[in-house]
N, CA, C, O and the ligand as a Tripos MOL2 file, in Angstrom:
@<TRIPOS>MOLECULE
protein
  261   259    66     0     0
PROTEIN
NO_CHARGES

@<TRIPOS>ATOM
      1 N         -44.5210  -28.6510  -26.1680 N.3       1 MET1
      2 CA        -44.3600  -28.0810  -24.8200 C.3       1 MET1
      3 C         -45.4190  -27.0140  -24.5710 C.2       1 MET1
      4 O         -45.6480  -26.1720  -25.4380 O.2       1 MET1
      5 N         -46.0860  -27.0270  -23.3840 N.am      2 PRO2
      6 CA        -47.0620  -25.9880  -23.0670 C.3       2 PRO2
      7 C         -46.3850  -24.6460  -22.8520 C.2       2 PRO2
      8 O         -45.3190  -24.5560  -22.2430 O.2       2 PRO2
      9 N         -47.0140  -23.6270  -23.3570 N.am      3 ASN3
     10 CA        -46.4610  -22.2880  -23.2170 C.3       3 ASN3
     11 C         -47.5450  -21.3370  -22.7080 C.2       3 ASN3
     12 O         -48.7320  -21.5660  -22.9410 O.2       3 ASN3
     13 N         -47.1380  -20.2700  -22.0130 N.am      4 PRO4
     14 CA        -48.1400  -19.2850  -21.5820 C.3       4 PRO4
     15 C         -48.7910  -18.6170  -22.7800 C.2       4 PRO4
     16 O         -48.1210  -18.2990  -23.7630 O.2       4 PRO4
     17 N         -50.0970  -18.4070  -22.6970 N.am      5 LYS5
     18 CA        -50.8250  -17.8290  -23.8250 C.3       5 LYS5
     19 C         -50.5040  -16.3460  -23.9840 C.2       5 LYS5
     20 O         -50.3320  -15.8440  -25.0950 O.2       5 LYS5
     21 N         -50.4260  -15.6480  -22.8250 N.am      6 ARG6
     22 CA        -50.1540  -14.1970  -22.8540 C.3       6 ARG6
     23 C         -48.9870  -13.8870  -21.9220 C.2       6 ARG6
     24 O         -48.8140  -14.5290  -20.8860 O.2       6 ARG6
     25 N         -48.1940  -12.8980  -22.3070 N.am      7 ARG7
     26 CA        -47.1410  -12.4560  -21.3980 C.3       7 ARG7
     27 C         -47.7730  -11.6710  -20.2530 C.2       7 ARG7
     28 O         -48.7970  -11.0110  -20.4300 O.2       7 ARG7
     29 N         -47.1390  -11.7500  -19.0550 N.am      8 HIS8
     30 CA        -47.6480  -10.9910  -17.9160 C.3       8 HIS8
     31 C         -47.2090   -9.5420  -18.0480 C.2       8 HIS8
     32 O         -46.1080   -9.2550  -18.5180 O.2       8 HIS8
     33 N         -48.0740   -8.6380  -17.6320 N.am      9 SER9
     34 CA        -47.7590   -7.2030  -17.6960 C.3       9 SER9
     35 C         -46.6580   -6.8580  -16.7040 C.2       9 SER9
     36 O         -46.4120   -7.5910  -15.7470 O.2       9 SER9
     37 N         -45.9950   -5.7220  -16.9500 N.am     10 SER10
     38 CA        -44.9460   -5.2860  -16.0360 C.3      10 SER10
     39 C         -45.5280   -5.0040  -14.6540 C.2      10 SER10
     40 O         -44.8460   -5.1740  -13.6430 O.2      10 SER10
     41 N         -46.7780   -4.5770  -14.6110 N.am     11 SER11
     42 CA        -47.4550   -4.3380  -13.3310 C.3      11 SER11
     43 C         -47.6050   -5.6410  -12.5510 C.2      11 SER11
     44 O         -47.3500   -5.6940  -11.3480 O.2      11 SER11
     45 N         -48.0220   -6.6800  -13.2520 N.am     12 ARG12
     46 CA        -48.2050   -7.9780  -12.6090 C.3      12 ARG12
     47 C         -46.8690   -8.5470  -12.1450 C.2      12 ARG12
     48 O         -46.7710   -9.1120  -11.0560 O.2      12 ARG12
     49 N         -45.8420   -8.3950  -12.9800 N.am     13 ARG13
     50 CA        -44.5000   -8.8370  -12.6050 C.3      13 ARG13
     51 C         -44.0220   -8.0940  -11.3610 C.2      13 ARG13
     52 O         -43.4560   -8.6960  -10.4490 O.2      13 ARG13
     53 N         -44.2540   -6.7800  -11.3300 N.am     14 GLY14
     54 CA        -43.8570   -5.9650  -10.1900 C.3      14 GLY14
     55 C         -44.5660   -6.3780   -8.9190 C.2      14 GLY14
     56 O         -43.9650   -6.4020   -7.8450 O.2      14 GLY14
     57 N         -45.8600   -6.7080   -9.0390 N.am     15 LYS15
     58 CA        -46.6320   -7.1300   -7.8630 C.3      15 LYS15
     59 C         -46.1070   -8.4540   -7.3160 C.2      15 LYS15
     60 O         -46.0870   -8.6600   -6.1020 O.2      15 LYS15
     61 N         -45.6820   -9.3470   -8.2010 N.am     16 ARG16
     62 CA        -45.1000  -10.6200   -7.7620 C.3      16 ARG16
     63 C         -43.7800  -10.3610   -7.0500 C.2      16 ARG16
     64 O         -43.5090  -10.9440   -6.0000 O.2      16 ARG16
     65 N         -42.9560   -9.4800   -7.6240 N.am     17 ARG17
     66 CA        -41.6270   -9.2220   -7.0730 C.3      17 ARG17
     67 C         -41.6620   -8.3390   -5.8220 C.2      17 ARG17
     68 O         -40.6320   -8.1490   -5.1760 O.2      17 ARG17
     69 N         -42.8180   -7.8080   -5.4790 N.am     18 ALA18
     70 CA        -42.9420   -6.9810   -4.2760 C.3      18 ALA18
     71 C         -42.5720   -7.7730   -3.0230 C.2      18 ALA18
     72 O         -42.1880   -7.1840   -2.0130 O.2      18 ALA18
     73 N         -42.6830   -9.0930   -3.0780 N.am     19 HIS19
     74 CA        -42.4050   -9.9420   -1.9190 C.3      19 HIS19
     75 C         -41.0250  -10.5890   -1.9930 C.2      19 HIS19
     76 O         -40.7070  -11.4450   -1.1670 O.2      19 HIS19
     77 N         -40.2100  -10.2040   -2.9510 N.am     20 ASP20
     78 CA        -38.9090  -10.8560   -3.1630 C.3      20 ASP20
     79 C         -37.7510  -10.2070   -2.4090 C.2      20 ASP20
     80 O         -36.6310  -10.7170   -2.4390 O.2      20 ASP20
     81 N         -38.0090   -9.0920   -1.7360 N.am     21 ALA21
     82 CA        -36.9180   -8.3770   -1.0770 C.3      21 ALA21
     83 C         -36.2930   -9.2230    0.0320 C.2      21 ALA21
     84 O         -36.9940   -9.9260    0.7610 O.2      21 ALA21
     85 N         -34.9720   -9.1460    0.1490 N.am     22 LEU22
     86 CA        -34.2540   -9.8800    1.1900 C.3      22 LEU22
     87 C         -34.2480   -9.0550    2.4730 C.2      22 LEU22
     88 O         -34.1700   -7.8270    2.4360 O.2      22 LEU22
     89 N         -34.3300   -9.7440    3.5990 N.am     23 THR23
     90 CA        -34.2640   -9.0500    4.8840 C.3      23 THR23
     91 C         -32.8590   -9.1940    5.4500 C.2      23 THR23
     92 O         -32.1460  -10.1430    5.1240 O.2      23 THR23
     93 N         -32.4680   -8.2610    6.2900 N.am     24 THR24
     94 CA        -31.1340   -8.3290    6.8790 C.3      24 THR24
     95 C         -31.0600   -9.4900    7.8650 C.2      24 THR24
     96 O         -32.0330   -9.8190    8.5430 O.2      24 THR24
     97 N         -29.8740  -10.1030    7.9230 N.am     25 GLN25
     98 CA        -29.6530  -11.2620    8.7830 C.3      25 GLN25
     99 C         -29.5880  -10.8190   10.2390 C.2      25 GLN25
    100 O         -28.9250   -9.8350   10.5680 O.2      25 GLN25
    101 N         -30.2870  -11.5570   11.1160 N.am     26 MET26
    102 CA        -30.2410  -11.3170   12.5600 C.3      26 MET26
    103 C         -28.8260  -11.5900   13.0610 C.2      26 MET26
    104 O         -28.2300  -12.6160   12.7340 O.2      26 MET26
    105 N         -28.2910  -10.6550   13.8640 N.am     27 MET27
    106 CA        -26.9180  -10.7980   14.3430 C.3      27 MET27
    107 C         -26.8690  -10.6850   15.8670 C.2      27 MET27
    108 O         -27.6080   -9.9010   16.4620 O.2      27 MET27
    109 N         -25.9960  -11.4710   16.4900 N.am     28 ILE28
    110 CA        -25.7770  -11.3990   17.9330 C.3      28 ILE28
    111 C         -24.2920  -11.1660   18.1990 C.2      28 ILE28
    112 O         -23.4510  -11.4040   17.3320 O.2      28 ILE28
    113 N         -23.9800  -10.6970   19.4100 N.am     29 ARG29
    114 CA        -22.5870  -10.5420   19.7980 C.3      29 ARG29
    115 C         -22.0800  -11.8810   20.3430 C.2      29 ARG29
    116 O         -22.7570  -12.5280   21.1430 O.2      29 ARG29
    117 N         -20.8740  -12.2930   19.9020 N.am     30 CYS30
    118 CA        -20.2570  -13.5300   20.4010 C.3      30 CYS30
    119 C         -19.9530  -13.3800   21.8960 C.2      30 CYS30
    120 O         -19.4240  -12.3580   22.3330 O.2      30 CYS30
    121 N         -20.2990  -14.4240   22.6760 N.am     31 GLN31
    122 CA        -20.0530  -14.4070   24.1210 C.3      31 GLN31
    123 C         -18.5580  -14.4260   24.4150 C.2      31 GLN31
    124 O         -18.1210  -13.9100   25.4440 O.2      31 GLN31
    125 N         -17.7660  -15.0230   23.5110 N.am     32 ASN32
    126 CA        -16.3320  -15.1980   23.7530 C.3      32 ASN32
    127 C         -15.5070  -14.0100   23.2700 C.2      32 ASN32
    128 O         -14.7240  -13.4470   24.0350 O.2      32 ASN32
    129 N         -15.6780  -13.6250   22.0060 N.am     33 CYS33
    130 CA        -14.7990  -12.5940   21.4430 C.3      33 CYS33
    131 C         -15.5110  -11.2860   21.1520 C.2      33 CYS33
    132 O         -14.8570  -10.2780   20.8820 O.2      33 CYS33
    133 N         -16.8510  -11.2770   21.2020 N.am     34 GLY34
    134 CA        -17.5740  -10.0270   21.0050 C.3      34 GLY34
    135 C         -17.8450   -9.6660   19.5590 C.2      34 GLY34
    136 O         -18.4380   -8.6250   19.2770 O.2      34 GLY34
    137 N         -17.4120  -10.5280   18.6290 N.am     35 ALA35
    138 CA        -17.6710  -10.2570   17.2120 C.3      35 ALA35
    139 C         -19.1370  -10.5610   16.8960 C.2      35 ALA35
    140 O         -19.7710  -11.3710   17.5730 O.2      35 ALA35
    141 N         -19.6650   -9.9080   15.8660 N.am     36 TYR36
    142 CA        -21.0430  -10.1750   15.4690 C.3      36 TYR36
    143 C         -21.1050  -11.5300   14.7600 C.2      36 TYR36
    144 O         -20.2890  -11.8200   13.8840 O.2      36 TYR36
    145 N         -22.0950  -12.3680   15.1520 N.am     37 SER37
    146 CA        -22.2580  -13.6630   14.5000 C.3      37 SER37
    147 C         -23.7370  -14.0160   14.4160 C.2      37 SER37
    148 O         -24.5790  -13.3610   15.0300 O.2      37 SER37
    149 N         -24.0440  -15.0570   13.6510 N.am     38 ILE38
    150 CA        -25.4180  -15.4890   13.4390 C.3      38 ILE38
    151 C         -25.8700  -16.3170   14.6430 C.2      38 ILE38
    152 O         -25.0980  -17.1550   15.1080 O.2      38 ILE38
    153 N         -27.0990  -16.1220   15.1770 N.am     39 PRO39
    154 CA        -27.5790  -16.9010   16.3150 C.3      39 PRO39
    155 C         -27.6630  -18.4020   15.9980 C.2      39 PRO39
    156 O         -27.9710  -18.7780   14.8670 O.2      39 PRO39
    157 N         -27.3970  -19.2420   16.9710 N.am     40 HIS40
    158 CA        -27.4480  -20.7040   16.8720 C.3      40 HIS40
    159 C         -26.4160  -21.2650   15.8940 C.2      40 HIS40
    160 O         -26.5760  -22.3660   15.3660 O.2      40 HIS40
    161 N         -25.3470  -20.4830   15.6620 N.am     41 ARG41
    162 CA        -24.2310  -20.9560   14.8390 C.3      41 ARG41
    163 C         -22.9470  -20.6960   15.6110 C.2      41 ARG41
    164 O         -22.8800  -19.7700   16.4200 O.2      41 ARG41
    165 N         -21.9180  -21.5210   15.3600 N.am     42 ALA42
    166 CA        -20.6150  -21.2760   15.9700 C.3      42 ALA42
    167 C         -20.0650  -19.9590   15.4400 C.2      42 ALA42
    168 O         -20.3010  -19.5910   14.2890 O.2      42 ALA42
    169 N         -19.3270  -19.2510   16.3000 N.am     43 CYS43
    170 CA        -18.7710  -17.9600   15.9110 C.3      43 CYS43
    171 C         -17.7450  -18.1520   14.7990 C.2      43 CYS43
    172 O         -16.9030  -19.0480   14.8550 O.2      43 CYS43
    173 N         -17.8360  -17.2920   13.7890 N.am     44 LYS44
    174 CA        -16.9310  -17.3880   12.6370 C.3      44 LYS44
    175 C         -15.5200  -16.9480   13.0010 C.2      44 LYS44
    176 O         -14.5460  -17.4100   12.4060 O.2      44 LYS44
    177 N         -15.4110  -16.0450   13.9900 N.am     45 GLU45
    178 CA        -14.1170  -15.4760   14.3560 C.3      45 GLU45
    179 C         -13.3270  -16.4060   15.2750 C.2      45 GLU45
    180 O         -12.1290  -16.6010   15.0670 O.2      45 GLU45
    181 N         -13.9870  -16.9900   16.3020 N.am     46 CYS46
    182 CA        -13.2510  -17.7700   17.3050 C.3      46 CYS46
    183 C         -13.6880  -19.2350   17.3620 C.2      46 CYS46
    184 O         -13.0390  -20.0300   18.0420 O.2      46 CYS46
    185 N         -14.7580  -19.6150   16.6770 N.am     47 GLY47
    186 CA        -15.1880  -21.0080   16.6600 C.3      47 GLY47
    187 C         -15.8710  -21.4680   17.9310 C.2      47 GLY47
    188 O         -15.9940  -22.6680   18.1730 O.2      47 GLY47
    189 N         -16.3220  -20.5140   18.7560 N.am     48 TYR48
    190 CA        -16.9720  -20.8600   20.0140 C.3      48 TYR48
    191 C         -18.4860  -20.9620   19.8490 C.2      48 TYR48
    192 O         -19.0930  -20.2190   19.0770 O.2      48 TYR48
    193 N         -19.0820  -21.8970   20.5880 N.am     49 TYR49
    194 CA        -20.5300  -21.9880   20.6880 C.3      49 TYR49
    195 C         -20.8710  -22.4890   22.0740 C.2      49 TYR49
    196 O         -20.2990  -23.4780   22.5320 O.2      49 TYR49
    197 N         -21.8100  -21.8130   22.7620 N.am     50 LYS50
    198 CA        -22.2220  -22.1330   24.1280 C.3      50 LYS50
    199 C         -21.0370  -22.2090   25.0760 C.2      50 LYS50
    200 O         -20.9780  -23.0930   25.9310 O.2      50 LYS50
    201 N         -20.0890  -21.2830   24.9290 N.am     51 GLY51
    202 CA        -18.9900  -21.1500   25.8660 C.3      51 GLY51
    203 C         -17.8500  -22.1220   25.6790 C.2      51 GLY51
    204 O         -16.9390  -22.1580   26.5060 O.2      51 GLY51
    205 N         -17.8680  -22.9150   24.6180 N.am     52 ARG52
    206 CA        -16.7320  -23.8030   24.3910 C.3      52 ARG52
    207 C         -16.3820  -23.8250   22.9040 C.2      52 ARG52
    208 O         -17.1980  -23.5210   22.0340 O.2      52 ARG52
    209 N         -15.0950  -24.2110   22.6540 N.am     53 GLN53
    210 CA        -14.6130  -24.2790   21.2740 C.3      53 GLN53
    211 C         -15.2370  -25.4870   20.5810 C.2      53 GLN53
    212 O         -15.0940  -26.6140   21.0540 O.2      53 GLN53
    213 N         -15.9180  -25.2630   19.4810 N.am     54 VAL54
    214 CA        -16.5410  -26.3670   18.7540 C.3      54 VAL54
    215 C         -15.9630  -26.5290   17.3530 C.2      54 VAL54
    216 O         -16.0700  -27.6000   16.7570 O.2      54 VAL54
    217 N         -15.3520  -25.4730   16.8250 N.am     55 VAL55
    218 CA        -14.7550  -25.5360   15.4990 C.3      55 VAL55
    219 C         -13.3450  -24.9670   15.5720 C.2      55 VAL55
    220 O         -13.1180  -23.9280   16.1910 O.2      55 VAL55
    221 N         -12.4000  -25.6530   14.9380 N.am     56 ALA56
    222 CA        -11.0420  -25.1240   14.8520 C.3      56 ALA56
    223 C         -11.0500  -23.9490   13.8870 C.2      56 ALA56
    224 O         -11.6070  -24.0370   12.7930 O.2      56 ALA56
    225 N         -10.4380  -22.8600   14.2940 N.am     57 VAL57
    226 CA        -10.4230  -21.6500   13.4640 C.3      57 VAL57
    227 C          -9.0740  -21.5440   12.7510 C.2      57 VAL57
    228 O          -8.0080  -21.6400   13.3600 O.2      57 VAL57
    229 N          -9.1660  -21.3440   11.4470 N.am     58 ARG58
    230 CA         -7.9660  -21.1750   10.6350 C.3      58 ARG58
    231 C          -7.4950  -19.7250   10.7720 C.2      58 ARG58
    232 O          -8.2270  -18.7830   10.4680 O.2      58 ARG58
    233 N          -6.2610  -19.5770   11.2330 N.am     59 THR59
    234 CA         -5.7160  -18.2230   11.3820 C.3      59 THR59
    235 C          -4.4930  -18.0680   10.4720 C.2      59 THR59
    236 O          -3.8420  -19.0460   10.1040 O.2      59 THR59
    237 N          -4.2020  -16.8080   10.1200 N.am     60 THR60
    238 CA         -3.0780  -16.5390    9.2400 C.3      60 THR60
    239 C          -1.7640  -16.7360    9.9940 C.2      60 THR60
    240 O          -0.8080  -17.2840    9.4460 O.2      60 THR60
    241 N          -1.7160  -16.2880   11.2540 N.am     61 ALA61
    242 CA         -0.5260  -16.4780   12.0790 C.3      61 ALA61
    243 C          -0.5940  -17.8450   12.7570 C.2      61 ALA61
    244 O          -1.6480  -18.2460   13.2510 O.2      61 ALA61
    245 N           0.5200  -18.5500   12.7770 N.am     62 VAL62
    246 CA          0.5630  -19.8770   13.4080 C.3      62 VAL62
    247 C           0.6110  -19.7030   14.9270 C.2      62 VAL62
    248 O           1.5020  -19.0430   15.4620 O.2      62 VAL62
    249 N          -0.3680  -20.3110   15.6130 N.am     63 GLU63
    250 CA         -0.4450  -20.1810   17.0750 C.3      63 GLU63
    251 C           0.4360  -21.2100   17.7520 C.2      63 GLU63
    252 O           0.3760  -22.3970   17.4320 O.2      63 GLU63
    253 N           1.2530  -20.7560   18.6870 N.am     64 GLN64
    254 CA          2.1440  -21.6400   19.4630 C.3      64 GLN64
    255 C           1.5510  -21.8380   20.8510 C.2      64 GLN64
    256 O           1.0980  -20.8820   21.4800 O.2      64 GLN64
    257 N           1.5540  -23.0980   21.3340 N.am     65 GLU65
    258 CA          0.9950  -23.3780   22.6680 C.3      65 GLU65
    259 C           2.0850  -23.7460   23.6480 C.2      65 GLU65
    260 O           1.8000  -24.0120   24.8160 O.2      65 GLU65
    261 ZN        -16.3530  -15.3860   18.7870 Zn       66 ZN66
@<TRIPOS>BOND
     1     1     2 1
     2     2     3 1
     3     3     4 2
     4     3     5 am
     5     5     6 1
     6     6     7 1
     7     7     8 2
     8     7     9 am
     9     9    10 1
    10    10    11 1
    11    11    12 2
    12    11    13 am
    13    13    14 1
    14    14    15 1
    15    15    16 2
    16    15    17 am
    17    17    18 1
    18    18    19 1
    19    19    20 2
    20    19    21 am
    21    21    22 1
    22    22    23 1
    23    23    24 2
    24    23    25 am
    25    25    26 1
    26    26    27 1
    27    27    28 2
    28    27    29 am
    29    29    30 1
    30    30    31 1
    31    31    32 2
    32    31    33 am
    33    33    34 1
    34    34    35 1
    35    35    36 2
    36    35    37 am
    37    37    38 1
    38    38    39 1
    39    39    40 2
    40    39    41 am
    41    41    42 1
    42    42    43 1
    43    43    44 2
    44    43    45 am
    45    45    46 1
    46    46    47 1
    47    47    48 2
    48    47    49 am
    49    49    50 1
    50    50    51 1
    51    51    52 2
    52    51    53 am
    53    53    54 1
    54    54    55 1
    55    55    56 2
    56    55    57 am
    57    57    58 1
    58    58    59 1
    59    59    60 2
    60    59    61 am
    61    61    62 1
    62    62    63 1
    63    63    64 2
    64    63    65 am
    65    65    66 1
    66    66    67 1
    67    67    68 2
    68    67    69 am
    69    69    70 1
    70    70    71 1
    71    71    72 2
    72    71    73 am
    73    73    74 1
    74    74    75 1
    75    75    76 2
    76    75    77 am
    77    77    78 1
    78    78    79 1
    79    79    80 2
    80    79    81 am
    81    81    82 1
    82    82    83 1
    83    83    84 2
    84    83    85 am
    85    85    86 1
    86    86    87 1
    87    87    88 2
    88    87    89 am
    89    89    90 1
    90    90    91 1
    91    91    92 2
    92    91    93 am
    93    93    94 1
    94    94    95 1
    95    95    96 2
    96    95    97 am
    97    97    98 1
    98    98    99 1
    99    99   100 2
   100    99   101 am
   101   101   102 1
   102   102   103 1
   103   103   104 2
   104   103   105 am
   105   105   106 1
   106   106   107 1
   107   107   108 2
   108   107   109 am
   109   109   110 1
   110   110   111 1
   111   111   112 2
   112   111   113 am
   113   113   114 1
   114   114   115 1
   115   115   116 2
   116   115   117 am
   117   117   118 1
   118   118   119 1
   119   119   120 2
   120   119   121 am
   121   121   122 1
   122   122   123 1
   123   123   124 2
   124   123   125 am
   125   125   126 1
   126   126   127 1
   127   127   128 2
   128   127   129 am
   129   129   130 1
   130   130   131 1
   131   131   132 2
   132   131   133 am
   133   133   134 1
   134   134   135 1
   135   135   136 2
   136   135   137 am
   137   137   138 1
   138   138   139 1
   139   139   140 2
   140   139   141 am
   141   141   142 1
   142   142   143 1
   143   143   144 2
   144   143   145 am
   145   145   146 1
   146   146   147 1
   147   147   148 2
   148   147   149 am
   149   149   150 1
   150   150   151 1
   151   151   152 2
   152   151   153 am
   153   153   154 1
   154   154   155 1
   155   155   156 2
   156   155   157 am
   157   157   158 1
   158   158   159 1
   159   159   160 2
   160   159   161 am
   161   161   162 1
   162   162   163 1
   163   163   164 2
   164   163   165 am
   165   165   166 1
   166   166   167 1
   167   167   168 2
   168   167   169 am
   169   169   170 1
   170   170   171 1
   171   171   172 2
   172   171   173 am
   173   173   174 1
   174   174   175 1
   175   175   176 2
   176   175   177 am
   177   177   178 1
   178   178   179 1
   179   179   180 2
   180   179   181 am
   181   181   182 1
   182   182   183 1
   183   183   184 2
   184   183   185 am
   185   185   186 1
   186   186   187 1
   187   187   188 2
   188   187   189 am
   189   189   190 1
   190   190   191 1
   191   191   192 2
   192   191   193 am
   193   193   194 1
   194   194   195 1
   195   195   196 2
   196   195   197 am
   197   197   198 1
   198   198   199 1
   199   199   200 2
   200   199   201 am
   201   201   202 1
   202   202   203 1
   203   203   204 2
   204   203   205 am
   205   205   206 1
   206   206   207 1
   207   207   208 2
   208   207   209 am
   209   209   210 1
   210   210   211 1
   211   211   212 2
   212   211   213 am
   213   213   214 1
   214   214   215 1
   215   215   216 2
   216   215   217 am
   217   217   218 1
   218   218   219 1
   219   219   220 2
   220   219   221 am
   221   221   222 1
   222   222   223 1
   223   223   224 2
   224   223   225 am
   225   225   226 1
   226   226   227 1
   227   227   228 2
   228   227   229 am
   229   229   230 1
   230   230   231 1
   231   231   232 2
   232   231   233 am
   233   233   234 1
   234   234   235 1
   235   235   236 2
   236   235   237 am
   237   237   238 1
   238   238   239 1
   239   239   240 2
   240   239   241 am
   241   241   242 1
   242   242   243 1
   243   243   244 2
   244   243   245 am
   245   245   246 1
   246   246   247 1
   247   247   248 2
   248   247   249 am
   249   249   250 1
   250   250   251 1
   251   251   252 2
   252   251   253 am
   253   253   254 1
   254   254   255 1
   255   255   256 2
   256   255   257 am
   257   257   258 1
   258   258   259 1
   259   259   260 2
@<TRIPOS>SUBSTRUCTURE
     1 MET1         2 RESIDUE 1 A MET
     2 PRO2         6 RESIDUE 1 A PRO
     3 ASN3        10 RESIDUE 1 A ASN
     4 PRO4        14 RESIDUE 1 A PRO
     5 LYS5        18 RESIDUE 1 A LYS
     6 ARG6        22 RESIDUE 1 A ARG
     7 ARG7        26 RESIDUE 1 A ARG
     8 HIS8        30 RESIDUE 1 A HIS
     9 SER9        34 RESIDUE 1 A SER
    10 SER10       38 RESIDUE 1 A SER
    11 SER11       42 RESIDUE 1 A SER
    12 ARG12       46 RESIDUE 1 A ARG
    13 ARG13       50 RESIDUE 1 A ARG
    14 GLY14       54 RESIDUE 1 A GLY
    15 LYS15       58 RESIDUE 1 A LYS
    16 ARG16       62 RESIDUE 1 A ARG
    17 ARG17       66 RESIDUE 1 A ARG
    18 ALA18       70 RESIDUE 1 A ALA
    19 HIS19       74 RESIDUE 1 A HIS
    20 ASP20       78 RESIDUE 1 A ASP
    21 ALA21       82 RESIDUE 1 A ALA
    22 LEU22       86 RESIDUE 1 A LEU
    23 THR23       90 RESIDUE 1 A THR
    24 THR24       94 RESIDUE 1 A THR
    25 GLN25       98 RESIDUE 1 A GLN
    26 MET26      102 RESIDUE 1 A MET
    27 MET27      106 RESIDUE 1 A MET
    28 ILE28      110 RESIDUE 1 A ILE
    29 ARG29      114 RESIDUE 1 A ARG
    30 CYS30      118 RESIDUE 1 A CYS
    31 GLN31      122 RESIDUE 1 A GLN
    32 ASN32      126 RESIDUE 1 A ASN
    33 CYS33      130 RESIDUE 1 A CYS
    34 GLY34      134 RESIDUE 1 A GLY
    35 ALA35      138 RESIDUE 1 A ALA
    36 TYR36      142 RESIDUE 1 A TYR
    37 SER37      146 RESIDUE 1 A SER
    38 ILE38      150 RESIDUE 1 A ILE
    39 PRO39      154 RESIDUE 1 A PRO
    40 HIS40      158 RESIDUE 1 A HIS
    41 ARG41      162 RESIDUE 1 A ARG
    42 ALA42      166 RESIDUE 1 A ALA
    43 CYS43      170 RESIDUE 1 A CYS
    44 LYS44      174 RESIDUE 1 A LYS
    45 GLU45      178 RESIDUE 1 A GLU
    46 CYS46      182 RESIDUE 1 A CYS
    47 GLY47      186 RESIDUE 1 A GLY
    48 TYR48      190 RESIDUE 1 A TYR
    49 TYR49      194 RESIDUE 1 A TYR
    50 LYS50      198 RESIDUE 1 A LYS
    51 GLY51      202 RESIDUE 1 A GLY
    52 ARG52      206 RESIDUE 1 A ARG
    53 GLN53      210 RESIDUE 1 A GLN
    54 VAL54      214 RESIDUE 1 A VAL
    55 VAL55      218 RESIDUE 1 A VAL
    56 ALA56      222 RESIDUE 1 A ALA
    57 VAL57      226 RESIDUE 1 A VAL
    58 ARG58      230 RESIDUE 1 A ARG
    59 THR59      234 RESIDUE 1 A THR
    60 THR60      238 RESIDUE 1 A THR
    61 ALA61      242 RESIDUE 1 A ALA
    62 VAL62      246 RESIDUE 1 A VAL
    63 GLU63      250 RESIDUE 1 A GLU
    64 GLN64      254 RESIDUE 1 A GLN
    65 GLU65      258 RESIDUE 1 A GLU
    66 ZN66       261 GROUP 0 **** ****
């Protein structure tokens, strides 16, 4: 198996990892319930997208209609 001839210095490792930082996720307010959610995704709280229900939301309390 091929192996690296020399180990990389901690400086070189640090320079590589300088670009590894995670950025915060872009968040928008839900049009329906006002909760923060990810853009172009159905709302996690109410299951709404583009003004209509697209996903059934599991709730702890049983909803009666
Ligand atoms: Zn919502």
